[in-house]
N, C-alpha and C positions, 0 to 999 in steps of 0.2 A: 500400529497408533503411535504417534510420539511425540512431543512436545520439542521443538527445534529451536536453538539458540537465536534469537534475534541481533545481527546485523545493527551495529549502532555507529551514526556519522561520524570521523570522514571514513568509513568503510568501502575502498575502492569498488567492491560490489553494488553497490547504491548509486554511483557513479557513472556505470554504464547501461546501454542500453540493454533489452535483456533480448533474445534469441524468441521467436516463434516456434512452437509447437508443431510440431511435424503429422503425430498421429496421438489418440489418448490411448497408451499403453496401461498396463497394470501399472507401472513407476509413475506414472504421472496421477493415477487413480490415487497410490498411495502419498505422492504428492501433496494432492489436495487436503487428504486427510487428515494427515499430518500438520499442513498448514491449519485447518481446523483445529485440530487440538493445540494448537501454540496461541493462535486466535483467542480461543476464551480462556485458555489460562494465562495472557498476559497481565490482565483482561484487553482487548481491544476490539473494534468494531471494521477493522480491516487488515488487510496483508496480503504483499504484494512476494511472490517467489525472491525475487531477488533479497530480501530482507532476510532470508531464511539461508540466504548462499547459492542460492539457485536461478542462473543465469534464465531463466524461463519468463515466456509470457502466459501466467497463471497467476488469478489473486481471486480472495475468499473474502467476501463481505456480507457482513451481519449488522447493522446500524439496530437491530432490536436488541441485541444480545445485552446492552444495558439493562431492559427490565426484564429479563430472564426468561423473554421467548426466544424463537426462533424466526429467521427468515434468511436463512443462508440464502448467499449467491456464491454461487464457485463458478469462475469467467474465467476459460482457455481461451488464448489469442482476442481478447475481450479490445473493439475498435469501435469509438466514439461517431455512429454515422452524423449524427445533427447536434446541436447546440442550442437553447434558445436563451432570453433572459439572464440579467444577471444580479448575484447575491456575495454577498462580503460577509463571511462571519471566521467564527476561530476557528483553528485546528490544530491537532494534537498530531505527534506521528510515534510509534513505537520506538522508531532509529532514532530520533530525537528525544530523548526523554526529560521532560521538564521545561519543554517550548512549547508553546502556542504562541500562534499569529494569527493574525485575520487575511484572510486569502480569498479575492474574488473566482469565484467560477459562474459556468453558466448553472442556472438554474434547474433546466430541464435539457434530457441529453436522450436521446435515442441510442441502444446499444446493438451491435453483434456481436457474438461468439460461440461456442463452442461449452456446451455442460461437462459435466464430470463423466459423461459417458460421449463425449464426441459428437452428441446434436446437437444441430443450429439453433442457435439462440436468437431474437430479435425483440426489442423492447423498448418502449420509455418511459422512462423515473424523473423523479423530481424527489425534491427535500432533500432528509441526511442519504437515505439511498445515494442519489445522485452525485452527491460532494465526495462519499467516499469512494465508491466508484472512480470519477475521476482524479481523487489523489491515488489511488492507487495502478491505477495508469500511468500518471506523472512518474510513479516508481519503475515501472515497467520501462521509462526513456529515461530513466538515469536521473530526474530530478526530484527534486524532495523540496518541502515547504520555504525552505531557506533561499531559493530560488526565486518565489513570487516574491520575494521584500527588494526594497531601494538598494543600490548598493552598499552605502554605509551602516542599515541598519545590519542589514547582511554578510559584510565584512566582520562585526565586532559579534555576532551571534557566531560565527563560525571560528574564529578566535576563541573565546570562551568554551564551545564544545571541543575544540582538539586540546585547550592545556587541560580539559575534564577530563578527558582519556589520557591524556599522559599520566596524570595524577590516579585514574583507576589501574593504569599497567601498571605504576611503580608501587600502589598500595601490595598489588597479587603477587611483587616478588618476595 
């Protein structure tokens, strides 16, 4: 068990498509455990493997962690089979600190994935869990919430984030 460092935008790992997991191995199970520890330490409600520097299609999501209960979903190679409805809500991201933006997403989804033991899962969900799963799958595709914004706003926020990263890097020297 370990808390992993979270990559911050514009880290290149966040901008590329993650590779599928070929088999659930002890290393994949350890990754899920470490990602879960990292998620709760952050604290967050969702985390994708690229956010911790691993280019694999693995996510953990627990929207209940805000109220100190646990409904952890560990999903390997998740795919959205269908989606319906539409909802616009504010989202934040551990890889984009201090940024929240309104994002429109389907309200209800059906997901197929493997669980942490490699067993097939298929389920429908809505509400916050559906939103978190979609957000984390975006990370697996190299998409961040900025990519859901209009060009002018996206460009402005990207410049601010890059400037902030440079300031942090200079402060560490």
